[in-house]
Every structure is written in C-alpha cells, then in structure tokens.
DOTIFI-325243 format. One record per atom (N, C-alpha, C): residue in three letters; residue number from 1; x, y, z; atom name. Coordinates in steps of 0.02 Angstrom, whole numbers, always signed. Example, Ala and Ser with C-alpha at 12.3 -4.5 7.8 and 13.67 -1.06 7.14 Angstrom:
<dose code="ALA" pos="1" X="+660" Y="-284" Z="+390" site="N"/>
<dose code="ALA" pos="1" X="+615" Y="-225" Z="+390" site="CA"/>
<dose code="ALA" pos="1" X="+660" Y="-165" Z="+390" site="C"/>
<dose code="SER" pos="2" X="+642" Y="-112" Z="+354" site="N"/>
<dose code="SER" pos="2" X="+684" Y="-53" Z="+357" site="CA"/>
<dose code="SER" pos="2" X="+645" Y="+2" Z="+394" site="C"/>
END
This chain:
<dose code="MET" pos="1" X="-1005" Y="+600" Z="-227" site="N"/>
<dose code="MET" pos="1" X="-943" Y="+603" Z="-189" site="CA"/>
<dose code="MET" pos="1" X="-909" Y="+535" Z="-191" site="C"/>
<dose code="SER" pos="2" X="-844" Y="+535" Z="-194" site="N"/>
<dose code="SER" pos="2" X="-806" Y="+472" Z="-198" site="CA"/>
<dose code="SER" pos="2" X="-799" Y="+440" Z="-130" site="C"/>
<dose code="GLU" pos="3" X="-799" Y="+375" Z="-131" site="N"/>
<dose code="GLU" pos="3" X="-793" Y="+336" Z="-69" site="CA"/>
<dose code="GLU" pos="3" X="-721" Y="+313" Z="-61" site="C"/>
<dose code="VAL" pos="4" X="-695" Y="+319" Z="-1" site="N"/>
<dose code="VAL" pos="4" X="-627" Y="+297" Z="+14" site="CA"/>
<dose code="VAL" pos="4" X="-628" Y="+222" Z="+24" site="C"/>
<dose code="LYS" pos="5" X="-581" Y="+187" Z="-9" site="N"/>
<dose code="LYS" pos="5" X="-577" Y="+114" Z="-5" site="CA"/>
<dose code="LYS" pos="5" X="-510" Y="+94" Z="+26" site="C"/>
<dose code="ILE" pos="6" X="-504" Y="+31" Z="+43" site="N"/>
<dose code="ILE" pos="6" X="-442" Y="+5" Z="+71" site="CA"/>
<dose code="ILE" pos="6" X="-412" Y="-44" Z="+20" site="C"/>
<dose code="PHE" pos="7" X="-348" Y="-33" Z="+5" site="N"/>
<dose code="PHE" pos="7" X="-313" Y="-75" Z="-44" site="CA"/>
<dose code="PHE" pos="7" X="-255" Y="-109" Z="-10" site="C"/>
<dose code="ARG" pos="8" X="-245" Y="-173" Z="-25" site="N"/>
<dose code="ARG" pos="8" X="-186" Y="-210" Z="-2" site="CA"/>
<dose code="ARG" pos="8" X="-139" Y="-217" Z="-62" site="C"/>
<dose code="ILE" pos="9" X="-80" Y="-189" Z="-55" site="N"/>
<dose code="ILE" pos="9" X="-31" Y="-189" Z="-110" site="CA"/>
<dose code="ILE" pos="9" X="+27" Y="-234" Z="-89" site="C"/>
<dose code="THR" pos="10" X="+42" Y="-284" Z="-129" site="N"/>
<dose code="THR" pos="10" X="+98" Y="-328" Z="-115" site="CA"/>
<dose code="THR" pos="10" X="+148" Y="-321" Z="-172" site="C"/>
<dose code="GLY" pos="11" X="+211" Y="-331" Z="-154" site="N"/>
<dose code="GLY" pos="11" X="+263" Y="-324" Z="-204" site="CA"/>
<dose code="GLY" pos="11" X="+331" Y="-341" Z="-175" site="C"/>
<dose code="ARG" pos="12" X="+383" Y="-319" Z="-211" site="N"/>
<dose code="ARG" pos="12" X="+452" Y="-334" Z="-192" site="CA"/>
<dose code="ARG" pos="12" X="+495" Y="-271" Z="-199" site="C"/>
<dose code="ILE" pos="13" X="+545" Y="-266" Z="-156" site="N"/>
<dose code="ILE" pos="13" X="+596" Y="-215" Z="-163" site="CA"/>
<dose code="ILE" pos="13" X="+659" Y="-250" Z="-187" site="C"/>
<dose code="LEU" pos="14" X="+686" Y="-227" Z="-243" site="N"/>
<dose code="LEU" pos="14" X="+742" Y="-260" Z="-275" site="CA"/>
<dose code="LEU" pos="14" X="+801" Y="-212" Z="-281" site="C"/>
<dose code="LYS" pos="15" X="+833" Y="-196" Z="-225" site="N"/>
<dose code="LYS" pos="15" X="+894" Y="-156" Z="-227" site="CA"/>
<dose code="LYS" pos="15" X="+953" Y="-203" Z="-237" site="C"/>
<dose code="PRO" pos="16" X="+1010" Y="-178" Z="-261" site="N"/>
<dose code="PRO" pos="16" X="+1068" Y="-221" Z="-274" site="CA"/>
<dose code="PRO" pos="16" X="+1090" Y="-263" Z="-213" site="C"/>
<dose code="LYS" pos="17" X="+1089" Y="-235" Z="-153" site="N"/>
<dose code="LYS" pos="17" X="+1112" Y="-272" Z="-94" site="CA"/>
<dose code="LYS" pos="17" X="+1056" Y="-286" Z="-44" site="C"/>
<dose code="TYR" pos="18" X="+994" Y="-274" Z="-64" site="N"/>
<dose code="TYR" pos="18" X="+938" Y="-282" Z="-18" site="CA"/>
<dose code="TYR" pos="18" X="+877" Y="-304" Z="-58" site="C"/>
<dose code="ARG" pos="19" X="+849" Y="-362" Z="-41" site="N"/>
<dose code="ARG" pos="19" X="+789" Y="-387" Z="-74" site="CA"/>
<dose code="ARG" pos="19" X="+740" Y="-410" Z="-20" site="C"/>
<dose code="THR" pos="20" X="+678" Y="-389" Z="-26" site="N"/>
<dose code="THR" pos="20" X="+627" Y="-410" Z="+22" site="CA"/>
<dose code="THR" pos="20" X="+558" Y="-403" Z="-10" site="C"/>
<dose code="GLU" pos="21" X="+510" Y="-438" Z="+19" site="N"/>
<dose code="GLU" pos="21" X="+441" Y="-433" Z="-2" site="CA"/>
<dose code="GLU" pos="21" X="+403" Y="-390" Z="+47" site="C"/>
<dose code="PHE" pos="22" X="+349" Y="-359" Z="+24" site="N"/>
<dose code="PHE" pos="22" X="+309" Y="-317" Z="+68" site="CA"/>
<dose code="PHE" pos="22" X="+235" Y="-325" Z="+53" site="C"/>
<dose code="SER" pos="23" X="+195" Y="-308" Z="+103" site="N"/>
<dose code="SER" pos="23" X="+123" Y="-304" Z="+96" site="CA"/>
<dose code="SER" pos="23" X="+102" Y="-242" Z="+136" site="C"/>
<dose code="LYS" pos="24" X="+68" Y="-196" Z="+104" site="N"/>
<dose code="LYS" pos="24" X="+51" Y="-134" Z="+137" site="CA"/>
<dose code="LYS" pos="24" X="-22" Y="-118" Z="+122" site="C"/>
<dose code="GLU" pos="25" X="-58" Y="-94" Z="+173" site="N"/>
<dose code="GLU" pos="25" X="-128" Y="-76" Z="+166" site="CA"/>
<dose code="GLU" pos="25" X="-134" Y="+0" Z="+166" site="C"/>
<dose code="ILE" pos="26" X="-169" Y="+26" Z="+116" site="N"/>
<dose code="ILE" pos="26" X="-174" Y="+98" Z="+106" site="CA"/>
<dose code="ILE" pos="26" X="-247" Y="+116" Z="+96" site="C"/>
<dose code="ARG" pos="27" X="-268" Y="+173" Z="+126" site="N"/>
<dose code="ARG" pos="27" X="-335" Y="+200" Z="+113" site="CA"/>
<dose code="ARG" pos="27" X="-329" Y="+249" Z="+55" site="C"/>
<dose code="SER" pos="28" X="-370" Y="+241" Z="+5" site="N"/>
<dose code="SER" pos="28" X="-366" Y="+284" Z="-54" site="CA"/>
<dose code="SER" pos="28" X="-432" Y="+280" Z="-92" site="C"/>
<dose code="ILE" pos="29" X="-439" Y="+326" Z="-139" site="N"/>
<dose code="ILE" pos="29" X="-500" Y="+327" Z="-180" site="CA"/>
<dose code="ILE" pos="29" X="-490" Y="+281" Z="-241" site="C"/>
<dose code="THR" pos="30" X="-430" Y="+282" Z="-271" site="N"/>
<dose code="THR" pos="30" X="-417" Y="+241" Z="-331" site="CA"/>
<dose code="THR" pos="30" X="-356" Y="+198" Z="-320" site="C"/>
<dose code="PRO" pos="31" X="-349" Y="+142" Z="-356" site="N"/>
<dose code="PRO" pos="31" X="-289" Y="+101" Z="-350" site="CA"/>
<dose code="PRO" pos="31" X="-226" Y="+138" Z="-371" site="C"/>
<dose code="GLU" pos="32" X="-231" Y="+182" Z="-421" site="N"/>
<dose code="GLU" pos="32" X="-173" Y="+220" Z="-443" site="CA"/>
<dose code="GLU" pos="32" X="-147" Y="+266" Z="-388" site="C"/>
<dose code="ALA" pos="33" X="-191" Y="+297" Z="-351" site="N"/>
<dose code="ALA" pos="33" X="-171" Y="+340" Z="-296" site="CA"/>
<dose code="ALA" pos="33" X="-139" Y="+300" Z="-240" site="C"/>
<dose code="ALA" pos="34" X="-163" Y="+239" Z="-229" site="N"/>
<dose code="ALA" pos="34" X="-135" Y="+195" Z="-177" site="CA"/>
<dose code="ALA" pos="34" X="-63" Y="+174" Z="-196" site="C"/>
<dose code="VAL" pos="35" X="-52" Y="+158" Z="-260" site="N"/>
<dose code="VAL" pos="35" X="+15" Y="+140" Z="-283" site="CA"/>
<dose code="VAL" pos="35" X="+63" Y="+200" Z="-275" site="C"/>
<dose code="GLU" pos="36" X="+39" Y="+259" Z="-292" site="N"/>
<dose code="GLU" pos="36" X="+79" Y="+319" Z="-285" site="CA"/>
<dose code="GLU" pos="36" X="+98" Y="+331" Z="-212" site="C"/>
<dose code="LYS" pos="37" X="+53" Y="+317" Z="-166" site="N"/>
<dose code="LYS" pos="37" X="+66" Y="+324" Z="-95" site="CA"/>
<dose code="LYS" pos="37" X="+120" Y="+274" Z="-72" site="C"/>
<dose code="VAL" pos="38" X="+118" Y="+213" Z="-98" site="N"/>
<dose code="VAL" pos="38" X="+168" Y="+162" Z="-81" site="CA"/>
<dose code="VAL" pos="38" X="+237" Y="+185" Z="-105" site="C"/>
<dose code="TYR" pos="39" X="+240" Y="+209" Z="-168" site="N"/>
<dose code="TYR" pos="39" X="+304" Y="+235" Z="-194" site="CA"/>
<dose code="TYR" pos="39" X="+330" Y="+291" Z="-150" site="C"/>
<dose code="SER" pos="40" X="+287" Y="+336" Z="-132" site="N"/>
<dose code="SER" pos="40" X="+305" Y="+394" Z="-91" site="CA"/>
<dose code="SER" pos="40" X="+330" Y="+372" Z="-22" site="C"/>
<dose code="ASP" pos="41" X="+293" Y="+327" Z="+10" site="N"/>
<dose code="ASP" pos="41" X="+312" Y="+304" Z="+78" site="CA"/>
<dose code="ASP" pos="41" X="+379" Y="+268" Z="+78" site="C"/>
<dose code="PHE" pos="42" X="+389" Y="+221" Z="+32" site="N"/>
<dose code="PHE" pos="42" X="+452" Y="+184" Z="+30" site="CA"/>
<dose code="PHE" pos="42" X="+511" Y="+229" Z="+11" site="C"/>
<dose code="GLY" pos="43" X="+498" Y="+277" Z="-32" site="N"/>
<dose code="GLY" pos="43" X="+551" Y="+323" Z="-51" site="CA"/>
<dose code="GLY" pos="43" X="+573" Y="+367" Z="+7" site="C"/>
<dose code="SER" pos="44" X="+526" Y="+391" Z="+47" site="N"/>
<dose code="SER" pos="44" X="+544" Y="+435" Z="+102" site="CA"/>
<dose code="SER" pos="44" X="+568" Y="+398" Z="+163" site="C"/>
<dose code="GLN" pos="45" X="+539" Y="+341" Z="+179" site="N"/>
<dose code="GLN" pos="45" X="+557" Y="+305" Z="+240" site="CA"/>
<dose code="GLN" pos="45" X="+617" Y="+259" Z="+231" site="C"/>
<dose code="HIS" pos="46" X="+624" Y="+228" Z="+173" site="N"/>
<dose code="HIS" pos="46" X="+676" Y="+177" Z="+163" site="CA"/>
<dose code="HIS" pos="46" X="+726" Y="+195" Z="+109" site="C"/>
<dose code="ARG" pos="47" X="+718" Y="+254" Z="+79" site="N"/>
<dose code="ARG" pos="47" X="+764" Y="+277" Z="+26" site="CA"/>
<dose code="ARG" pos="47" X="+767" Y="+228" Z="-33" site="C"/>
<dose code="VAL" pos="48" X="+710" Y="+204" Z="-54" site="N"/>
<dose code="VAL" pos="48" X="+705" Y="+157" Z="-109" site="CA"/>
<dose code="VAL" pos="48" X="+679" Y="+195" Z="-170" site="C"/>
<dose code="ARG" pos="49" X="+713" Y="+189" Z="-225" site="N"/>
<dose code="ARG" pos="49" X="+690" Y="+222" Z="-287" site="CA"/>
<dose code="ARG" pos="49" X="+631" Y="+184" Z="-317" site="C"/>
<dose code="ARG" pos="50" X="+591" Y="+219" Z="-355" site="N"/>
<dose code="ARG" pos="50" X="+532" Y="+188" Z="-386" site="CA"/>
<dose code="ARG" pos="50" X="+551" Y="+131" Z="-432" site="C"/>
<dose code="THR" pos="51" X="+609" Y="+136" Z="-465" site="N"/>
<dose code="THR" pos="51" X="+630" Y="+84" Z="-511" site="CA"/>
<dose code="THR" pos="51" X="+649" Y="+19" Z="-476" site="C"/>
<dose code="HIS" pos="52" X="+660" Y="+22" Z="-409" site="N"/>
<dose code="HIS" pos="52" X="+677" Y="-37" Z="-370" site="CA"/>
<dose code="HIS" pos="52" X="+616" Y="-70" Z="-338" site="C"/>
<dose code="ILE" pos="53" X="+558" Y="-40" Z="-346" site="N"/>
<dose code="ILE" pos="53" X="+496" Y="-67" Z="-317" site="CA"/>
<dose code="ILE" pos="53" X="+455" Y="-102" Z="-372" site="C"/>
<dose code="ARG" pos="54" X="+438" Y="-165" Z="-360" site="N"/>
<dose code="ARG" pos="54" X="+396" Y="-203" Z="-406" site="CA"/>
<dose code="ARG" pos="54" X="+330" Y="-219" Z="-372" site="C"/>
<dose code="ILE" pos="55" X="+275" Y="-194" Z="-401" site="N"/>
<dose code="ILE" pos="55" X="+208" Y="-207" Z="-374" site="CA"/>
<dose code="ILE" pos="55" X="+183" Y="-272" Z="-406" site="C"/>
<dose code="ASP" pos="56" X="+166" Y="-322" Z="-364" site="N"/>
<dose code="ASP" pos="56" X="+140" Y="-386" Z="-388" site="CA"/>
<dose code="ASP" pos="56" X="+64" Y="-386" Z="-393" site="C"/>
<dose code="SER" pos="57" X="+30" Y="-359" Z="-342" site="N"/>
<dose code="SER" pos="57" X="-43" Y="-360" Z="-344" site="CA"/>
<dose code="SER" pos="57" X="-72" Y="-302" Z="-305" site="C"/>
<dose code="ILE" pos="58" X="-132" Y="-282" Z="-326" site="N"/>
<dose code="ILE" pos="58" X="-170" Y="-230" Z="-292" site="CA"/>
<dose code="ILE" pos="58" X="-240" Y="-258" Z="-282" site="C"/>
<dose code="GLN" pos="59" X="-262" Y="-264" Z="-219" site="N"/>
<dose code="GLN" pos="59" X="-327" Y="-292" Z="-204" site="CA"/>
<dose code="GLN" pos="59" X="-367" Y="-243" Z="-162" site="C"/>
<dose code="GLU" pos="60" X="-430" Y="-235" Z="-179" site="N"/>
<dose code="GLU" pos="60" X="-475" Y="-196" Z="-136" site="CA"/>
<dose code="GLU" pos="60" X="-501" Y="-244" Z="-82" site="C"/>
<dose code="ILE" pos="61" X="-495" Y="-223" Z="-19" site="N"/>
<dose code="ILE" pos="61" X="-516" Y="-267" Z="+36" site="CA"/>
<dose code="ILE" pos="61" X="-568" Y="-231" Z="+78" site="C"/>
<dose code="ALA" pos="62" X="-605" Y="-271" Z="+116" site="N"/>
<dose code="ALA" pos="62" X="-654" Y="-244" Z="+164" site="CA"/>
<dose code="ALA" pos="62" X="-618" Y="-222" Z="+227" site="C"/>
<dose code="PRO" pos="63" X="-646" Y="-175" Z="+264" site="N"/>
<dose code="PRO" pos="63" X="-613" Y="-154" Z="+326" site="CA"/>
<dose code="PRO" pos="63" X="-601" Y="-211" Z="+376" site="C"/>
<dose code="GLU" pos="64" X="-644" Y="-261" Z="+375" site="N"/>
<dose code="GLU" pos="64" X="-637" Y="-317" Z="+422" site="CA"/>
<dose code="GLU" pos="64" X="-577" Y="-361" Z="+405" site="C"/>
<dose code="GLU" pos="65" X="-554" Y="-360" Z="+343" site="N"/>
<dose code="GLU" pos="65" X="-497" Y="-401" Z="+321" site="CA"/>
<dose code="GLU" pos="65" X="-430" Y="-368" Z="+336" site="C"/>
<dose code="SER" pos="66" X="-430" Y="-305" Z="+355" site="N"/>
<dose code="SER" pos="66" X="-368" Y="-268" Z="+365" site="CA"/>
<dose code="SER" pos="66" X="-332" Y="-294" Z="+427" site="C"/>
<dose code="THR" pos="67" X="-265" Y="-298" Z="+423" site="N"/>
<dose code="THR" pos="67" X="-225" Y="-318" Z="+480" site="CA"/>
<dose code="THR" pos="67" X="-199" Y="-258" Z="+519" site="C"/>
<dose code="ASP" pos="68" X="-204" Y="-199" Z="+490" site="N"/>
<dose code="ASP" pos="68" X="-182" Y="-137" Z="+522" site="CA"/>
<dose code="ASP" pos="68" X="-242" Y="-109" Z="+561" site="C"/>
<dose code="MET" pos="69" X="-235" Y="-104" Z="+627" site="N"/>
<dose code="MET" pos="69" X="-291" Y="-84" Z="+669" site="CA"/>
<dose code="MET" pos="69" X="-314" Y="-12" Z="+655" site="C"/>
<dose code="SER" pos="70" X="-268" Y="+33" Z="+640" site="N"/>
<dose code="SER" pos="70" X="-288" Y="+102" Z="+627" site="CA"/>
<dose code="SER" pos="70" X="-329" Y="+107" Z="+562" site="C"/>
<dose code="ILE" pos="71" X="-309" Y="+69" Z="+512" site="N"/>
<dose code="ILE" pos="71" X="-347" Y="+68" Z="+448" site="CA"/>
<dose code="ILE" pos="71" X="-415" Y="+36" Z="+459" site="C"/>
<dose code="ARG" pos="72" X="-417" Y="-18" Z="+498" site="N"/>
<dose code="ARG" pos="72" X="-479" Y="-53" Z="+512" site="CA"/>
<dose code="ARG" pos="72" X="-528" Y="-6" Z="+547" site="C"/>
<dose code="GLN" pos="73" X="-506" Y="+30" Z="+598" site="N"/>
<dose code="GLN" pos="73" X="-550" Y="+74" Z="+635" site="CA"/>
<dose code="GLN" pos="73" X="-574" Y="+132" Z="+592" site="C"/>
<dose code="LEU" pos="74" X="-532" Y="+159" Z="+550" site="N"/>
<dose code="LEU" pos="74" X="-553" Y="+213" Z="+506" site="CA"/>
<dose code="LEU" pos="74" X="-603" Y="+189" Z="+454" site="C"/>
<dose code="GLY" pos="75" X="-596" Y="+128" Z="+430" site="N"/>
<dose code="GLY" pos="75" X="-641" Y="+101" Z="+381" site="CA"/>
<dose code="GLY" pos="75" X="-709" Y="+83" Z="+409" site="C"/>
<dose code="GLU" pos="76" X="-712" Y="+65" Z="+473" site="N"/>
<dose code="GLU" pos="76" X="-776" Y="+45" Z="+503" site="CA"/>
<dose code="GLU" pos="76" X="-817" Y="+104" Z="+527" site="C"/>
<dose code="GLU" pos="77" X="-787" Y="+164" Z="+532" site="N"/>
<dose code="GLU" pos="77" X="-824" Y="+223" Z="+556" site="CA"/>
<dose code="GLU" pos="77" X="-872" Y="+249" Z="+504" site="C"/>
<dose code="VAL" pos="78" X="-866" Y="+229" Z="+443" site="N"/>
<dose code="VAL" pos="78" X="-907" Y="+258" Z="+389" site="CA"/>
<dose code="VAL" pos="78" X="-978" Y="+239" Z="+397" site="C"/>
END
C-alpha cells in the first residue's frame, strides 16, 4: 500500500497584471499528483491558468516541518 507524503511546492504566479510567489503544502502519494493539486487549487480559487503558474521546487518534508497545522496533525496520526 502506498504511503501518503507531504510535499512543499514553491513557485510563482506570472499573470500580466499580477505577479506573486507562493509556497503551498500538499498531502499526496507522488510529487506529480501534488503538482496537479496545486494547479487545480489555484485555477479554481484564484482563476489562474496553468500556463501562468511556474513551479520552482518540490520538496518532500516531514510532518514536523509543516507550517500548516491541519497538514501537520494529519501527518502525525499515522
């Protein structure tokens, strides 16, 4: 059975009139699924197209390193 991991994804949003950096923590089985979740979240919440999102890094982190309390608590229950 696959183990769920926590990934920290950092990158930039490069829209014509809006530019910002982001760091998001996602629970996922693979890094590819975590990136897909980031694309999906930003597209639905902020109306950002995938072509405007640039992923700089994907890191697997321990639950203790997470800054999001809900992700940290879910990761420590295992």
